[in-house]
N, C-alpha and C positions, 0 to 999 in steps of 0.2 A: 270459400269452394266446399259445398258439401261434399263429403267422403266418407264411404261406411268400408266395412270388413273386405268388401271386394277388391279394395285398389291394390292391393299387393298379389293378385293373381294374375293367370298369363292367358286365360281363355277369354277371346275377344267377346266372348258374346256375357261372360262374368263382367267384366271392364266397360261392359255397355251400361250394365247398372250400376257401376261404383260410384256413380254421383247422384243417385236417386235420392231422395229424402228418406226412405225404407232404409232401416237398418239392417242392410242384408248382410249375412255372413256365406261363406264356403260352409259346405257338407264337413263335417269334421266334429272331434270333438269340445271345441270351446263351445259352439252353438248347442249341440246335444246335451252337455251338462247343464248350460244355463238354463236350459229347459226342464229340467229335473228339478233343479233348486230353486227356481221361481216356479213351478208349476204350471208352465203354459203352455199351450196346444203348440206345435210347430207347423209351420205354413211351409211347404216343398214348393218352390213354382221350376219348374223345368222348360226349359227353351233350348235354342241354340242360335246361332250368329247370323243364320240366312232366313230365320224365320220370320215369313211379313205378319203374324197375326200376332207374334211375341211382340214386335216393335209397338204394333196399336195398342197392345194392352199398357204396353211399359209409358206410354204417352198420356193416354186416357185417363190410368190410376197410378201407376205405379210414381209418375212424376207429380202427384197431385200432394200437395202439403197436407192436406184434411186426412185425406186417405193413409196416407203415410205415416201421420202421427198416430192413427187409430190403430194400425198395424205393428207398429211399435210397442204402444202400449199393452197390447191385449196379446200377442204373438212373439214367438222366436222366428223369424223370416229367415229361410235358406234358398238361395239361390244355385242351382245345377244347371251347367251344359251337358245336357243328354250325350252329347258326342265324348266328353271326357268321363262322365260316370252312366255308359250303358246300363249298368248292373242295375243302379239304383231305377234308372228311367223303367226297364223292362216288369222291375219288381210294383212301381207305383200306377204305370200303365192297365196294367193287368189288373187291378184295384178300379181303376177309373171305367175301364170298360165292363168290368163286372156289374157296377154301380147303372150304369149309364147305356149301356150297350154300344159306346163306342168311345173314341179317343182322337187324341191330338196334340196338337201344340200351339200355345202355352198349355201346360200341364199342370194343375195347381191341386195338390193333394194336402189334405190338414192331417196331422198325425197326433197322438198321446205323446207324452212327455217318453215314451221308453220306444219309439219310433215306430208303430203299429197304426196302421191309416185306420180312419173312420169316417171321409166323407171327401169328395173333390170331384174335380169338373175341368173343363179344358178352358178356352176363352171365356171371360165376362165381361160385359160391355158394361160401360161407367153409371147406365140408369137403364131401368126394366125396357126390354125389346124385344118384339117377338117370343112372349112368353119365355122369356129368359131371364133370371133373376140380376140384378146389378151387382158388380163386385160390393158395392158396399153394403147391399143386402146378404149378401152370403156371410162376409164378415159379422157384421153383427149377430145372426142366425146362429154363426159356428160359436161367438163367444157365450151367448146367453146358454146354448146348450151345455157347452162345457163346463158353465158356471152352475147349472140349476140341475141337469141330468147327467151326472159324472156316471152314474153308473149305465145309465141307456149307451153314453159313448164307449164305454171300456167293454160294454157287450157287442155293440158295434163293430168296435175294432179285433174284436176277439174271432168274431164271426168269419170278417175278411182274411184276417192273419189264418184263421184255419181253411178258407176256400185257397188262399193262395198255396198251403202246403197242400191240400188234397188235390188241384190240377198238377201239381209240379211232382206226383206221386208214381207218374206212369212208369212203366219200364221194371216195377217193382214185382209186379204179379204177373207170373211167366203163363197163366193159364191163360190170357188173351192173345198170345200168340194165334196169327193168322194159320188157319188149315190148308191155305193151298201152297203147292209147291212152289218154293221161292226162284227156280228157272224157268218156271213155266214161260213160255212165249205170250200167253194169253194175258197174263199180267202187263206187260208191254201195249197189248192192244187195248186192254180198257184202260190203260192211262191215255192213250192216244183219244180213245174215242170219248174221254171226259173233257181232257185238255181241248180239241177242237168242239167240242157241244158247247163251251164257252167262249167259243174266239168270235171275233168281230170279223165276219169273211168279205165286209166292206172296205172298212177304214184299219184293217187289221190291228193286233193285240188282244190281248181278252178281256171281257167284263167290258161294264161301261162307264162312262165319265164318274169320277175322275180316272184317269186311264195311265197306269204306269207302265216302263219299259218292259217289266219280266221276261226280261234275257235269259234268264234260265230256263224259261219254257222253250223260249225260242231254240237254244241250244239243242235242246231236247228233240223237237221236231226236226232239226235238220240232221242230227242222227239217225234218227227212226226212218226216214228216208235214205239215209245212206244205206241203211241194212236191207229194208223191204222194198224202196222204189216205189212208196205210198206218196203219188204224187201231190194227194189233200194234205202232206204234213209237209212238204217242201213248200207247198203255192202259200200256206197261212204264215208260214216261217219268214218269207222272201216278203210277201204282202206287208209284215209288220214291220219291218225292217226299211222298206221304200217307204213305207208312209211316213215313218219317224223320219227320216233321213232326208224327206220333204217336207216335213213338217214346220210348224212355227216352234214346236219344241225341241228344234235342232238349229243353233246358230248359224242362219243362213251366211253370214259375213265371216262371223269369227271362228267358225267350226265349234264342236262340241256342246253335248245335249244338256239340257234344263231337267229338272227333277220328275215332272210330271204332266200331263196336258187336263187342262180344265175340261175338255170337251171331249167328243167320240173323233173327230177330225184330228186331231194332235196340232189344231192351229194354235189355241191360246196357252202358251204354259204358264207354271207357276214359276217365277223366271230365274229361280235360283239353280245355281249349278252347284252339282255335288261332285267331288274326286271320286265316290264309287260307282256313282252309276257311267261316268265317262269310263272308267277302268272297265267293267263287266258289258259295255257296249263295244268297246274296242275287242275286246275278245271275241264274241259272239261276231263281229262284222268279219274277225281275221277267218272265222271257221266259215261262216257264208262266203267269203270270196276263195278259200280253198277247195271248197266245194263246187262253186259256180263258176269262178272263174270272172264274174261281173264285176264290170271295172269301177261302177257306183260304189262297192263297199271297199275297194281298195282306196279311192278317193275319201270315202268316210273317215276311214283309219289315219290315213295322212292329217287332214283338215283338224280332226280330235286331238291329234298327239301334238299337232303346231299349235294349237291352243292349249294344251298344257305347258308345253315348253314355255310359251309366250307369257300366261296369266297364272301360272300354277305352280311354277318352280321356283325354291327358294335357291338363293345364292350359294346353300350349302349343298342343293343338290335334291332335298328332299321336295314332297308334294305336297301344297297346301291343301286344305279341307274343304274350302266351299267358297264359292261366290254370292252375295246376298241379291235377292230379288229386289229390291229397293235403292235407287239411287235419287237424290234431292227430293227425299220423302213420298215418292211416288213408285209404285211398283212398276216394274219393267219400263220407265223412262228412259234408260241407257239402250234399250234395244228396238224401239219403235221409233216410226219415221211418220211424218208428214208428206205429201205430195213436194211442199215448195221446198223444203228441206233437200230433197233430192234431187229437184231440178235444178238447186243452184252448186250440186257437184257435178252432175252428168251432164247437164244441157241436155245436146240435140239426142242425146242416149237414153234420154229418160223414158219415152214411151216404149220402148223395146223391154226395157229392164222391169218396168212396171206391170207390163205384160205378163211376163216371164213369174214375178213374184208375188202377182195378188195387189198390186199396189192402187187404191183408188184416192179421188181426193175427198170423199167422205171416211176412208179408213174403215178396217176389219175388225177394230176392236177399241172402242171407247175413243173413237174420232183422230185415232193413230191407227200405223198400218205394222202389222207384223208379219214379216217378211216369210213364204210359203209357196211352196211348188205342188199348185193343185192339179195339173196335166204333167205326167212324166217326159223328162227334157227330150228324150229320143223321139217319142211322139209331135213333140212341139217341131224337134227339127224336120221332120219328116212332112209336115204339114206346111213349113213356110220353103222348104226347097234348100234347106243347109245341112251341111254336113254335121255331126254332131261335135266334133271335136274344134270346128271352127265355132260351134256355138259355146262351147264350153271357155275357151279364150276370150271371147269378148264379155261374156258373163262374169269369167275371172277379174279380167280388166276395170270391170263396173265395178265388184265386189271391193276389189283392193282400195279405189278412190274413195266408196263410202267408207269401209273399215277404217283407212287415215282419217275419214272428217269423225269418225264414232269415239276416236282415240281422243279427241279435243272437251268432250263431255264430261262431267263428274261420274267417275267410276263407282259401282256398286262396292261395299264394304268386303274386304277379305277377311275370311277365316284363317289366319296364318298358323295356326295349330297342327302340326305334323302328328297324325296317329298311325301309328303302327300297320293295324290291320286295313286301313286303307290304303296305306302305300304299298304294302305287299301286295294287294289286288292289282294293283297299278303296276307293281314288278312285272307280275304276269302278264297283264295286258302288254307291256312292251315285247316280252319275249315272245307272245304269241303273235304280235304285229310281225316279228322280224321273220316267224316259220315260213308267216302267209307272204308276206312282200321280198323278203330277203334284205333290206337294209340294213346295212352291219351299224348304222348308227343307233337302230333301236337296240342291239345288242349291248352294244358298249353304254349304252342309256342304262340299261338293267342291271349290270356288272357294276358300275361306279353307284347306280343307287342302292343298292344290295349292301356295298361295303360303306354309305353312309349309313344306312340302319345298323350295322354292326356296330359301328364307332360310336354312334350317338343314340341310339335307344337300348343298348346292351350295356350292362357296367365291366364288360370284360369277366364277369365271374361266371355268366351263364345266367345273370338275371337279365329279363325283359321289359321294358318298360311302354306304356300304353300310349303316352303322350310327350312331344317334344315340342318346344319352343324356345328362343333366346339362349340356347346354352344348356338348357337345363332339362332332364327327362323325367319323367313322374308316373304315378300312379303303378302297379305292377299290373303287366300285362295280361287280357283277358282270353277266353278260350278263343274269340274270334282272331284274336290279334294272332295266336300261334297256328291255328288252323291254316289262317290265308298266308303266314309265313312259311310255314311249311310246304303249302302248295308253290309258293314261288321258287324255293328253293330247287322241288322237283323239275318245274319248268326250266331253271335255270341250269340245271345239270343235263338237259335233252337236248337244249341248242347248243352247250359247250363241250359236252363228253368230259366237264370235271368233276369227278367221282367224290371230291371233297365235297361238293355241294349235298350230294346223296347222305354221307356222314354227319353233317349237320342236321339234315331233316331226321335220321335216326335218332340222334341226340334230342332232337327238342320234341319229339313223338313220345320218346323215353319220359320226357321230363313232363309233358303232359298228360302222359297217362298218371303219373305218380301225385301229380298237383290239382289234378280237375275229375279223374274218375270217382263216380259213385259207384260205392262197393254196393253188388248185389244186383248190377244191371250194366249194360253194356255201355250208356250215356255218360255221356261228360258234363259236369255242371259248369258254370257261364264264368263262374267265379273260383280262385285256388283255395285253396283247402285251409290257409292260413289268413284269409281274410275276416274279419270280425266283425265289419261295421254295417252290416247288413242282418236282415230280419230272418232270412232265410237264401240258401245258393240255390237258384231257379237253372233249372236247365230248358235250354231253346232248342227247338227242332223247327221250329216254321222258317220258310224262307219269305222275308220281309224284302225292304228294298236292298238288302245285301244278303247273301247266302246263311244259311244257317251252319253255326262253328260246327254241331256235331254233323250236319250232312257230311261238311266238308272235312271233317276229322276222319268219317267214313272212308269217305275216298281215300284222304291218305294213307290210312291203316290198309287200306287193299291194295293200294299200289306197293307202299314199304312190306308188306307178306311178301309180295312176292320179290321184290329184290334181294330180301335177307331172308328167304324161307322162316317167315315167323309165323307158324300154324295159329297160334294163338290169336293173332291179330286177324287175320283173317276169319275165324270163326267169330271175332267180337262183331265183325262187319255182319256176317249173316246174322247173328242173333239181334244187330240194333235192327236191320233193314225186316227181319222176319215181325218184330214186336209193332213196326209202323207198317207194313205191306197193306192193309187195307185201308190205312189213310191215305198213303201214298196211290195209291189207286184210284180211289174215289176222289179226291182234291188235290191232281197232280199240280194247278197251279201254286198253290200251297205248298209244296211239297216237291217241287221242280229237282233240286239238287239231289235230292234222296232218289227221284225218280232215274235221273242219269245214273245213280249208283246202281241201283236195281237193274236197269238198261243194261251196264257194264257184266253182272253177272249172268243176267241171260244171254247175252252176245260173246261174252269171253273177251280175255283180254290179250292184245298182242302183243308178245315180247320180243324185239328188234334188236339182235345182238350185232355189230359190225366191228370186226377183228382186224389187227395189221397196222402198221406204224402209220399207215396213212388214213385210218379209220374217220379221225377227226374233219376231213376234207368231205366226206360224202354225210354227215350229218344235214347240211343244208339242204340239199335235193330231197333226201328221205322228209324231213321236216316240211317241205313244202306241199307235200302229197296230202290231203284228207285222210288221215287216218288215226279214228275215234279208237280213244281205250288202247290207248298203247303205250307202253315202256321201252325205252332205248337206252342201251347201254355201250359204250365203246370200249374195245380193248387196250386201254392206254394206261390202264393202273393195275392195283393189285388182286389176282386173280384170286386170292385168299379171301378177300372181302366181300367182294361178290358173286354168290353162289350161281348167278347166271353166265358169268364167264366160263365157269368150270370146264376145263379140258377143251378151250375153244381158243384161245392166247396163240398169237402166229408171232415168234421169237426171230428177228435176225432177217426177216422179209419182208419185199416192197409188196407182195400181194395183200389182198384183201378179201375178206369172207362176211359175207351177208348171212344171218340166221333168221329163222322166223319161227317160233316159239310159240306152242299155245296148251294149255291145259296139261303142262309138264311133258309135252313131246315138242318136238324139233324137226325142222325140216332140212334137207341135205341141205350144205350152204351152197349159196351163191357167190358167183367170183366178179359176176356183172351189175352195176349197180340197175342199168335198164332193165336187166331181165326180173331181178329183185323185184324193181317196183312196179312190174308188170304182172307180179305175183301178186304183189299186196292190193 
C-alpha cells in the first residue's frame, strides 16, 4: 500500500491524504529544508477534514498516478490542516485573496524555497472548465515559470510578501485614530443602521447567499434592543434565529447547525457541522431566551447540546472538531430523505409530518428532501386547532423514530481532533446555557470539561497547546486559544463564584500580553513571539466564522481591568477601539465582536457584588436575568485579591447583601434578591 510522510500524523485531514500517490509532507523542517537543498518550488495545499471540495480535488487529482508523479518530480508537496495551523492558513489565504479577489478551500499556494508565496488559487478541476485552468495546466505553468523566469518569480514573491507586511502594519500609525468621541452613543446608532442596512428582512441573517449564521451580529442587536427598545433590532435578531432554527441549516432530527446555507432561505446547507458554529449559536440562543423567554430558543439549546453530547464528545470529555458533509461519497446523504423512506418508518403519520417539514415526492433538493419548517409551528397549530405542546409531542415522537432509522446509515466522517480554542467556545456555551435554563448538568459539564482541558492541553508548566488527540497535545497555542480560554474562565467564575477561575484568567492574560503583544500598538499577534516557521506574525482583527482573537482579548482586558483595577489594560482597550472605530461603525458585520465591546464602553459595565456566607446560592437567579455587560463576584474569597470586594465582605453573618456598582460608584446594598433584580 502506498504511504507518504503524513502516515504518522494525527489530523484526520492529513491522514485522509496519507495514502495518496503524491509524496505529501506535513509542514516542518524536513520538507522546507529539502526544498532549499533541491531548489524546488513548494506546493502548500490547505484544507480540512469536513471540506467537500477538498475531497473532490483529492479524488480527481491527488489520487491520479500521473498527476502525482509530476508533482513529486517538480515540487515539494506539503499538506496542511487549516484547523491545526490556522496561522499558516491566514497568511496564505491573504495571498490568494490579494491575487484573485476571493478565497476558500482547498487552498493551493506555490512558494519559493524560502517560503515566500508567488502564485495560488483554490479548487482546480482535472480538465479545463468554465474558463478555469486544469490542475495539470497550473502545475506545468508553475514548473516552466520557476525554471525559465526565476527573477520574475522572485519579484512576484517579494511583492506579495511586502503586501502582507504592509496590510499587517495597521495600529502602528497613531495619526489614523478616529476623531470621534469613543463613548458617544451616536457610534452605536451608526453601527445599528449599517448592520440593519445589510440585513435580509424577509429570511433573516445578513447579506446574500451563501449565508453564515453571524451570531455576533445577532448578539449585538439583542443587546441594543435591551438598552434602547429599538424594535427593528429585536425583530431582525429574532427573525434570524427563527429562520435558522426552522431551516435546513438546522438538523431537524438530531439538533445542531450546519456551517452555512447555500441559499437565502436557509434551506440547503453545506452539510458539515462545526463545533464552533454550534457553540456560538448556543450562546446567542441563551441570550435570546433570557431576553424574551421564548421557549423555541430553550428547545434549540437543549437539542443542540444533546447533539454535542451524542456525537461530538470524546470518552475523555473533550469536544471533537467537526462532522463531514459527505457520506457514501455524496454530500448530504446522511441527512436527506425520500418520501418512501419516511413512509416505511412513520406509516399513517407520514402526511402530517411531511406537511410540517416540507417533504414531497419530488423532493426539495436534488430529488431528496431536506427537513425544514416553512411556516412557524405556532401558526400551523392554530390553523389545525391543536395545542402547540400537543403538536410538539407528536412531532417529537416521529422525529425520534426517524432519528433511530438514520442511525443505521453510514455516518459522515468525524474529525476527532480536539482544538483548545473551539473547546473553550463550547465551554462558554455550556456556562451560558446554564445561566439561561438553570440545568445543573450544563454547569457540571462546563467544570468537568475545563478540568479536561487543564489536564490534557496544558503541560503543568503553564504551556498550553492548540490541538490534542490520542493522548498527545501539540502545536503551541495561538492567540484565539488564549482569548477563548480566558473568556471561558470568566464565565465559569460568574456561574460558580469560584475566585480561582479569575486568578487563572489573570495569569493567562499576563502570559498572552508577554507572548503575543505587538510593541508600539495595543494589538496582539496571532502567533507567539518564539514561533519561527512563519514568514510574518499576522494580526487578525476581522470576525470570520469565529470571533477575532484581538476583539475577544479586548473584552477580556476590559473585564479584568475592572476586576483587578488594572488601568493600563483599560487604556489599552480604548486605544484598540479608537484605532478601529471607523471600521467598526462602517462594517459592523465584519467587526461585530468589536462592536459589542464598543457598546459596552458606551453603555457601561454593571459590577454586581453578592456578599455573605450564602452568596453563592443567589448566583443562579441573578444570572438567569438578562444583564448584558456585567461582572459578578461573590464574597466567599479573599478580599485583598479582588478590589471590587473591598469593604463589602460580611463575616460570621447569615445575611446576604447585593451591590450594584458602575463607573466606580456603588448603590446602597440590597438585602433582598427580588428587590435587587427589580433594580437591575
